[in-house]
ROTINU-508942 format. One line per 2 residues: their letters; for each residue x, y, z of C-alpha. Coordinates in nm, 4 decimals. Layout:
// residues N
A	X Y Z  ...
END
This chain:
// residues 493
MI	0.9623 -4.1483 -1.9309  1.3386 -4.0988 -1.9010
RR	1.4413 -4.0211 -1.5459  1.7225 -3.7951 -1.4495
GQ	2.0625 -3.9567 -1.5008  1.9332 -4.2069 -1.7603
RF	2.0443 -4.2065 -2.1200  1.7855 -4.4501 -2.2500
QT	1.4286 -4.5368 -2.1673  1.3383 -4.8851 -2.0482
ML	1.0070 -5.0666 -2.0804  0.9619 -5.0416 -1.7032
DE	0.9626 -4.6644 -1.7220  0.6349 -4.6639 -1.9155
NL	0.4532 -4.7788 -1.5989  0.6162 -4.5254 -1.3662
IH	0.4054 -4.2466 -1.2187  0.5568 -3.9178 -1.1053
LH	0.4256 -3.9005 -0.7505  0.6315 -3.6443 -0.5570
KN	0.9301 -3.4303 -0.6541  1.1645 -3.6920 -0.8060
FF	0.9812 -3.9863 -0.6529  0.8453 -4.2332 -0.9114
IS	0.6435 -4.5473 -0.8392  0.4579 -4.8069 -1.0397
SG	0.0801 -4.8221 -1.0276  0.1238 -5.1930 -0.9573
DP	0.3111 -5.1208 -0.6347  0.1129 -5.2844 -0.3450
QY	0.1845 -4.9694 -0.1403  0.0759 -4.7344 -0.4218
YE	-0.2214 -4.5781 -0.2411  -0.0309 -4.5455 0.0878
KV	0.2324 -4.3437 -0.0981  -0.0291 -4.1323 -0.2735
LR	-0.1655 -4.0302 0.0686  0.1819 -3.9757 0.2112
YL	0.3433 -3.7782 -0.0690  0.0809 -3.6505 -0.3122
DA	-0.2590 -3.5793 -0.1593  -0.3452 -3.6661 0.2000
NS	-0.7142 -3.6042 0.1229  -0.7419 -3.8140 -0.1979
PE	-1.0918 -3.9750 -0.1931  -0.9797 -4.2548 -0.4273
AH	-0.6728 -4.3430 -0.2193  -0.8716 -4.3456 0.1067
YK	-1.1455 -4.5604 -0.0514  -0.8941 -4.8156 -0.1835
MG	-0.7220 -4.8273 0.1549  -1.0585 -4.8805 0.3222
QK	-1.1295 -5.1756 0.0904  -0.7876 -5.3220 0.1654
YQ	-0.8351 -5.3105 0.5430  -1.1926 -5.4378 0.5128
MN	-1.0718 -5.7432 0.3202  -0.8050 -5.8011 0.5862
GN	-1.0674 -5.7880 0.8612  -0.9361 -5.4649 1.0155
RK	-1.2694 -5.2863 1.0705  -1.1240 -4.9924 1.2652
RA	-0.8735 -4.8892 0.9948  -1.1294 -4.9501 0.7200
MF	-1.3810 -4.7218 0.8960  -1.1144 -4.4524 0.9331
HY	-1.0385 -4.4412 0.5606  -1.4044 -4.4592 0.4551
KE	-1.4835 -4.1625 0.6830  -1.1924 -3.9680 0.5295
VL	-1.3601 -4.0170 0.1896  -1.6767 -3.8474 0.3236
KT	-1.4806 -3.5310 0.4024  -1.4561 -3.4560 0.0297
YP	-1.7904 -3.3857 -0.1338  -1.8741 -3.4347 -0.4089
SP	-1.6496 -3.7202 -0.5224  -1.7024 -4.0408 -0.7229
FY	-1.6280 -4.2464 -0.4103  -1.8598 -4.0651 -0.1643
SA	-2.1636 -4.2922 -0.2047  -1.9584 -4.6125 -0.2139
AN	-1.7773 -4.5163 0.1071  -2.1070 -4.4310 0.2744
RA	-2.2519 -4.7721 0.1834  -1.9372 -4.9457 0.3076
IH	-1.9648 -4.7685 0.6459  -2.3283 -4.8746 0.6860
LL	-2.2392 -5.2340 0.5932  -1.9552 -5.2461 0.8473
DQ	-2.1830 -5.1000 1.1152  -2.4460 -5.3645 1.0445
QH	-2.1901 -5.6460 1.0510  -2.0460 -5.5169 1.3768
AA	-2.3914 -5.4898 1.5373  -2.4801 -5.8440 1.4253
HA	-2.1505 -5.9766 1.5569  -2.2000 -5.8057 1.8919
AG	-2.5529 -5.9421 1.9190  -2.4236 -6.2937 1.8436
LE	-2.1607 -6.2694 2.1147  -2.4205 -6.1535 2.3652
TV	-2.6344 -6.4573 2.2794  -2.3472 -6.7049 2.3066
FP	-2.1862 -6.5477 2.6134  -2.4677 -6.3792 2.8080
KA	-2.2625 -6.3658 3.1270  -1.9083 -6.3131 3.0139
KK	-1.6630 -6.2718 3.2925  -1.5432 -5.9230 3.3688
QL	-1.1938 -5.8497 3.2434  -0.9284 -5.8710 3.5084
LP	-0.7544 -5.5547 3.3872  -0.9031 -5.2448 3.2235
PF	-0.7708 -5.1588 2.8715  -0.5541 -4.8655 2.9821
MK	-0.3680 -5.0926 3.2297  -0.2927 -5.3387 2.9491
IL	-0.1529 -5.0558 2.7342  0.0558 -4.9267 3.0247
LL	0.2053 -5.2698 3.0884  0.2820 -5.3127 2.7182
VL	0.4623 -4.9756 2.7048  0.6658 -5.0599 3.0150
FI	0.7633 -5.3939 2.8636  0.8845 -5.2300 2.5405
VN	1.0821 -4.9639 2.7320  1.2540 -5.2313 2.9393
LV	1.3339 -5.4311 2.6274  1.4938 -5.1284 2.4625
LV	1.7014 -5.0556 2.7737  1.8278 -5.4138 2.7809
ML	1.9305 -5.3921 2.4140  2.0970 -5.0553 2.4708
FF	2.3117 -5.1507 2.7681  2.3738 -5.5197 2.7230
GD	2.3590 -5.5807 2.3483  2.6666 -5.6235 2.1302
TP	2.5360 -5.3797 1.8668  2.4566 -5.0070 1.9277
IY	2.0867 -4.9270 1.9494  2.0720 -4.7106 1.6336
KT	2.2299 -4.9944 1.4283  1.9871 -5.2406 1.5746
IS	1.6902 -5.0246 1.4688  1.8370 -4.9843 1.1199
QL	1.8725 -5.3598 1.0859  1.5155 -5.4224 1.1923
KV	1.3560 -5.1559 0.9656  1.2679 -5.2537 0.6091
WN	1.4006 -4.9637 0.3985  1.2554 -4.8841 0.0549
VG	1.6008 -4.8497 -0.0991  1.6165 -4.6278 -0.4088
SD	1.2458 -4.5389 -0.4068  1.2678 -4.1806 -0.2722
IV	1.4966 -3.9332 -0.4518  1.4893 -3.5811 -0.3108
YE	1.6468 -3.2692 -0.4590  1.6564 -2.9259 -0.2990
TV	1.3677 -2.6994 -0.4033  1.4528 -2.3521 -0.5375
DT	1.2246 -2.0631 -0.4359  1.1457 -1.8250 -0.7224
PY	0.9868 -1.5033 -0.5890  0.7872 -1.2558 -0.7978
TM	0.5921 -0.9355 -0.7409  0.2487 -0.8737 -0.8905
YF	0.0941 -0.5265 -0.8804  -0.2720 -0.4416 -0.8197
AP	-0.4787 -0.1222 -0.8232  -0.5630 0.0262 -0.4802
DA	-0.9327 -0.0501 -0.5331  -0.8801 -0.4116 -0.6479
KN	-1.1175 -0.6547 -0.4756  -0.9931 -0.9635 -0.2906
EA	-1.1713 -1.1951 -0.5353  -1.0037 -1.0290 -0.8344
ME	-0.6602 -1.0544 -0.6674  -0.7165 -1.4212 -0.5864
TA	-0.8186 -1.5066 -0.9446  -0.5239 -1.3189 -1.0980
LH	-0.2696 -1.4746 -0.8585  -0.4024 -1.8266 -0.9174
KQ	-0.3836 -1.7889 -1.2948  -0.0367 -1.6312 -1.2847
AI	0.1071 -1.8941 -1.0467  0.0016 -2.1773 -1.2777
AL	0.1443 -1.9970 -1.5825  0.4806 -1.9405 -1.4110
AQ	0.4955 -2.3032 -1.2922  0.4600 -2.4233 -1.6506
QT	0.7792 -2.2337 -1.7332  0.9715 -2.3613 -1.4289
PK	0.7894 -2.6776 -1.3090  1.0438 -2.7712 -1.0404
AN	1.0554 -2.4263 -0.8771  0.8574 -2.3149 -0.5736
II	0.6654 -2.0168 -0.7122  0.6033 -1.7333 -0.4626
IY	0.4129 -1.4219 -0.5738  0.3914 -1.1135 -0.3505
GI	0.0815 -0.9081 -0.4302  0.1544 -0.5361 -0.3914
VS	-0.0860 -0.2425 -0.4183  0.0355 0.0260 -0.6586
PD	-0.1405 0.3467 -0.7692  0.0849 0.3529 -1.0784
KG	-0.1382 0.2402 -1.3662  0.1730 0.1445 -1.5642
EQ	0.2620 -0.1175 -1.2989  -0.0871 -0.2556 -1.2336
GK	-0.1301 -0.6091 -1.3671  0.2426 -0.6663 -1.4206
TL	0.4357 -0.9598 -1.2717  0.8104 -0.9160 -1.2234
LL	1.0924 -1.1097 -1.0604  1.1495 -0.9893 -0.7049
TN	1.4743 -0.7908 -0.7021  1.4240 -0.5873 -0.3845
EE	1.3370 -0.7788 -0.0672  1.1982 -0.4592 0.0880
LM	0.8982 -0.4982 -0.1430  0.8029 -0.8132 0.0481
KS	0.7108 -0.5938 0.3458  0.4558 -0.4073 0.1322
AV	0.2735 -0.7219 0.0201  -0.0938 -0.7470 0.1106
VI	-0.1331 -1.1009 -0.0264  0.1008 -1.3941 -0.0996
AQ	0.0480 -1.6841 -0.3402  0.2629 -2.0000 -0.3265
YH	0.2648 -2.2890 -0.5742  0.4944 -2.5919 -0.5896
PA	0.3337 -2.8354 -0.8352  0.5911 -3.1079 -0.7677
SD	0.4614 -3.1487 -0.4108  0.1162 -2.9896 -0.4027
RT	-0.1184 -2.9126 -0.6889  -0.3075 -2.6410 -0.5038
VK	-0.2171 -2.2712 -0.5211  -0.2061 -2.1445 -0.1622
IR	-0.3170 -1.7807 -0.1318  -0.2995 -1.5890 0.1962
FL	-0.4161 -1.2320 0.2562  -0.1865 -1.0664 0.5072
NS	-0.3889 -0.7719 0.6344  -0.7586 -0.7457 0.5510
EF	-0.7920 -0.4201 0.7470  -0.5179 -0.2655 0.5331
IK	-0.7059 -0.3542 0.2135  -1.0398 -0.2392 0.3538
HQ	-0.8988 0.1000 0.4558  -0.7142 0.1797 0.1328
PL	-1.0040 0.3898 -0.0095  -1.0314 0.5909 0.3128
SA	-0.6578 0.6594 0.3178  -0.6692 0.7732 -0.0462
IG	-0.9702 0.9979 0.0213  -0.7989 1.1524 0.3255
AN	-0.4875 1.2323 0.1219  -0.6845 1.3849 -0.1654
LV	-0.9069 1.5875 0.0707  -0.5978 1.7734 0.1947
RT	-0.4377 1.7911 -0.1512  -0.7515 1.9574 -0.2933
AL	-0.7279 2.2262 -0.0244  -0.3513 2.2662 -0.0845
QT	-0.4123 2.3169 -0.4583  -0.6605 2.5979 -0.3844
YQ	-0.4190 2.7572 -0.1355  -0.1440 2.7528 -0.4014
ND	-0.3785 2.9179 -0.6522  -0.4709 3.1893 -0.3987
HG	-0.1184 3.2617 -0.2664  0.1188 3.1453 -0.5397
RS	0.2943 2.9061 -0.2998  0.2336 2.6206 -0.0606
PN	0.1727 2.6897 0.3110  0.4678 2.6397 0.5443
AL	0.2461 2.4257 0.7690  -0.0905 2.2577 0.7287
EA	-0.2352 2.4725 1.0046  -0.2647 2.7503 0.7424
LL	-0.5538 2.5520 0.5930  -0.7416 2.5585 0.9261
ED	-0.7980 2.9292 0.9918  -1.1164 3.1221 1.0648
YP	-1.3582 3.2129 0.7849  -1.2905 3.3031 0.5032
HN	-0.9585 3.1154 0.5182  -1.1120 2.7851 0.6303
YL	-0.9825 2.5794 0.3386  -1.0514 2.2703 0.5506
SF	-1.2419 2.1877 0.8685  -0.9811 1.9353 0.9937
IP	-0.6762 1.7295 0.8966  -0.8217 1.3792 0.8440
IE	-0.7115 1.0667 1.0266  -0.4917 0.8237 0.8311
VN	-0.7100 0.5239 0.9130  -0.4474 0.2473 0.8844
SG	-0.2354 0.4073 1.1563  -0.5133 0.5924 1.3408
SN	-0.3122 0.9168 1.3418  -0.3366 1.2561 1.1703
GT	0.0055 1.3752 1.2828  0.2472 1.4989 1.0171
SA	0.6154 1.4369 0.9501  0.8539 1.6201 0.7183
VF	0.9967 1.2913 0.5848  0.8636 0.9427 0.5255
NG	0.9449 0.6938 0.8018  0.6425 0.4600 0.7844
EG	0.5379 0.5401 1.1423  0.1814 0.6518 1.0606
GW	-0.0068 0.9734 1.0016  0.0922 1.1894 0.7046
VY	0.4002 1.3315 0.5353  0.3901 1.7018 0.4390
DA	0.6754 1.8395 0.2294  0.5955 2.2015 0.1321
GA	0.8851 2.2108 -0.1150  0.7799 1.9091 -0.3216
GS	0.7201 1.9658 -0.6898  0.3796 1.7924 -0.7101
LD	0.0801 1.7468 -0.4832  0.1314 1.3676 -0.4932
AM	0.4773 1.4128 -0.3400  0.3749 1.7032 -0.1152
FY	0.1171 1.5207 0.0972  0.0780 1.1444 0.1369
AN	0.0267 0.8680 0.3928  0.3225 0.7898 0.6184
VK	0.2419 0.4173 0.5792  0.4288 0.1623 0.3686
GL	0.2332 0.0679 0.0595  0.0168 0.3816 0.0586
ER	0.2725 0.6534 -0.0032  0.2146 0.6647 -0.3810
VP	-0.1610 0.7285 -0.4036  -0.2275 0.9506 -0.7105
FD	-0.3900 1.2943 -0.6790  -0.7628 1.2746 -0.7592
PL	-0.9191 1.6074 -0.6501  -1.2491 1.5898 -0.4678
HI	-1.5338 1.7196 -0.6851  -1.9125 1.7328 -0.6933
EI	-2.1304 1.6115 -0.9798  -2.4947 1.7216 -0.9992
NE	-2.7569 1.5527 -1.2176  -3.0536 1.7856 -1.2522
DE	-3.2900 1.5267 -1.4022  -3.2344 1.2865 -1.1110
HH	-3.2211 1.5640 -0.8463  -2.9080 1.4088 -0.6936
MK	-2.5540 1.5225 -0.6173  -2.2454 1.3057 -0.5643
LI	-1.9218 1.3895 -0.3824  -1.6380 1.2006 -0.5509
SG	-1.2611 1.1430 -0.5379  -1.1270 0.9463 -0.8354
TY	-1.3652 0.6504 -0.8603  -1.4565 0.6607 -0.4903
LL	-1.8063 0.7801 -0.4025  -1.8219 0.9548 -0.0653
WD	-2.1827 1.0752 -0.0605  -2.4918 1.0559 -0.2811
KA	-2.7560 1.3080 -0.1690  -3.1019 1.4090 -0.2899
IG	-3.1290 1.7803 -0.3727  -3.3787 2.0511 -0.4599
LG	-3.3207 2.2802 -0.7610  -3.4338 2.6118 -0.9047
VN	-3.7809 2.6661 -1.0393  -3.8223 2.6862 -1.4194
GS	-3.4632 2.5755 -1.4827  -3.3108 2.8680 -1.2895
TP	-3.0225 2.6539 -1.1604  -2.7410 2.7232 -1.4077
QG	-2.5457 2.4441 -1.5762  -2.1672 2.4361 -1.6114
SF	-1.8521 2.4144 -1.4029  -1.8152 2.6064 -1.0745
QI	-1.5879 2.6177 -0.7683  -1.6576 2.6369 -0.3971
ID	-1.5408 2.9871 -0.3024  -1.6827 3.0074 0.0508
RV	-1.7504 2.7550 0.3270  -1.9875 2.8993 0.5854
QQ	-2.1578 2.7697 0.8963  -2.4892 2.9368 0.9921
PK	-2.4957 3.1738 0.6889  -2.7275 3.4777 0.7218
GK	-2.9561 3.5965 0.4438  -3.2748 3.8000 0.4588
TS	-3.3448 3.5945 0.7696  -3.1183 3.3909 0.9928
TS	-3.2653 3.0691 0.8485  -3.2770 3.1586 0.4761
YG	-2.9950 2.9187 0.3899  -3.0324 2.6539 0.6580
EA	-2.7468 2.5475 0.8836  -2.4534 2.5630 0.6358
GL	-2.3639 2.6836 0.2876  -2.1035 2.6151 0.0184
SL	-2.0951 2.9206 -0.2044  -2.0518 2.9038 -0.5833
GR	-2.0950 3.2812 -0.6293  -2.4518 3.3821 -0.7102
IA	-2.5803 3.0413 -0.6053  -2.4819 2.7975 -0.3307
LH	-2.5303 2.4471 -0.2034  -2.7045 2.5123 0.1271
GT	-2.9386 2.3677 0.3822  -3.3099 2.4358 0.4055
MD	-3.5808 2.4417 0.6667  -3.8313 2.3266 0.4015
ES	-3.7379 1.9620 0.3512  -4.0431 1.9100 0.1283
SI	-3.8573 2.1052 -0.1434  -3.5946 1.8290 -0.1739
GR	-3.6445 1.6442 -0.5020  -3.8393 1.9382 -0.6496
DQ	-3.7745 2.2632 -0.8384  -3.8786 2.5269 -0.5850
SM	-3.5692 2.7422 -0.5175  -3.4673 3.0612 -0.6973
GC	-3.1635 2.8821 -0.8426  -2.9674 2.7476 -0.5455
IR	-2.9121 2.3780 -0.4754  -3.0866 2.2731 -0.1565
LT	-3.0039 1.9851 0.0790  -3.1553 1.8892 0.4112
NG	-2.9720 2.0430 0.7056  -2.8523 1.6987 0.8066
DI	-2.7080 1.6307 0.4598  -2.5315 1.9668 0.4208
QQ	-2.3690 1.9230 0.7618  -2.2619 1.5709 0.6688
IF	-2.0857 1.6708 0.3454  -1.9571 2.0123 0.4644
PF	-1.6331 1.8827 0.6308  -1.5499 1.6797 0.3169
VP	-1.5815 1.9687 0.0689  -1.2609 2.1788 0.0742
KG	-1.2459 2.5323 -0.0518  -1.1843 2.5233 -0.4276
TN	-1.3771 2.1968 -0.4861  -1.5040 2.1782 -0.8445
VQ	-1.8815 2.1473 -0.8957  -2.0138 2.0183 -1.2283
ID	-2.3852 2.0796 -1.2948  -2.5318 1.8828 -1.5864
AA	-2.8824 1.8164 -1.7070  -2.8848 1.4401 -1.7315
KW	-2.5558 1.2532 -1.6965  -2.3024 1.1192 -1.4496
PT	-1.9593 1.1823 -1.6094  -1.7644 0.9594 -1.3704
AL	-1.7855 0.5791 -1.3558  -1.7890 0.4956 -0.9835
EK	-1.7386 0.2149 -0.7376  -2.0037 0.1683 -0.4693
QV	-2.0161 0.4234 -0.1894  -1.7192 0.4083 0.0492
EN	-1.8202 0.3015 0.3971  -1.7117 0.4430 0.7341
TG	-1.6008 0.7853 0.6071  -1.6589 0.9049 0.9630
LL	-1.3301 0.7307 1.0556  -1.1500 1.0190 0.8823
IP	-1.2815 1.2737 1.1341  -1.0525 1.3236 1.4377
ST	-1.2054 1.2969 1.7838  -1.0824 1.6480 1.8674
LP	-1.1635 1.9104 1.6021  -0.9543 2.2271 1.5571
KI	-1.0983 2.5402 1.7197  -1.1755 2.7557 1.4180
NQ	-1.4669 2.9933 1.3568  -1.6389 2.9018 1.0310
KA	-1.9211 3.1553 1.0722  -1.9237 3.4751 0.8623
EG	-1.9831 3.7193 1.1445  -2.1694 4.0336 1.0294
II	-2.1948 3.9246 0.6650  -2.5295 3.8977 0.4830
FH	-2.5287 3.6642 0.1818  -2.7421 3.7303 -0.1236
WL	-2.7512 3.3899 -0.2900  -3.0510 3.3281 -0.5146
G	-3.2020 3.1109 -0.2439
END
């Protein structure tokens, strides 16, 4: 090994071990294991075991026990059993020694001074000695200390460490375990390219699929504020990659924030199709039937607010810009790191063979409900849209369609008083849910939601069902009338 500043290698260099930064020692150094613990790995089982053997041979039982017990903190290790046996042996020797002393000196005299008094007197003596040297000595105190200390001249060479920051991008639905694995692998790969650098990787959530998985040099320090996880690796001083998640609540709530944004965007898209423009204010989506595009503006769960701002300031709630060219830019979370969630319209998928329906946004599953279908295949297949959202719809009787209905035209998704029909083909063509289920999904199905009815498939590959969707519902709901007063519906039933 040729060290920095050398032109030629010497035979001594073959026995040098790179211990810490630019600190090299020989394995034959009598203080080798002390330096391993000090500079390389304070938890090294081998180093602690060797130190324990050293102190045991020197008769220092207390220090030997300390190092052997440090070995036991790392399991498994090749030195665990040996350290355990050494501890038991020392305990037995100590017990035998104590028993021998008791036999030889059964009535030992009580100490004149307790241990703490001896320590106190020793400390006072040292303090007085230092004061005498300071005020009456010929040499200044700091020079005296330097003369007394044995310095390891030339053994520790330290150079300044250079931080090299990067950004690594992850999908909004990336799991913590996947982030941790990717960061660990990337940190080691980067360190191989620049072994003396302190590698720092800022993990950032990005909805842009073109960015996801990429690692780039950090060029904008503002991105550091958006990081949800940080990985740090400096192989010259520590061989472990340190990974720290900054805000677990932020990561946990990302799906809910995305669903809230896309709930409103789906309603805005339908409003644009109906009126040829965007509404001046979101309140236009919250009018009485039949203009109840939504039942509420959802809470942005990271900030706990559903207030809106015309421009992004990161202060929570939502940003609504009616003049934006796309729905992604028109409505989004007013929270750093979540402002670029892509538009994934809410939609419903129905599998007739399984008698189940799913409410979905992107790959997020909001609800999975059992349903009843039409007798003799009378429920039509194909693509439909929610054209009416009605509470307490009236048919031939006031209870024909249960407590709520989502109209598709001639048929509807509606509640039923006959819960035994769920999972069966007993309707005239409509899709039945229990009253509890229709009321649960009703606020999350905007006007214009697409409904896909298929015989036997689930077109979308999904994550597991999103939890705590109730956090999106504000504590105070808008006062709108979602009943169709005086209207009789003639769905197939």
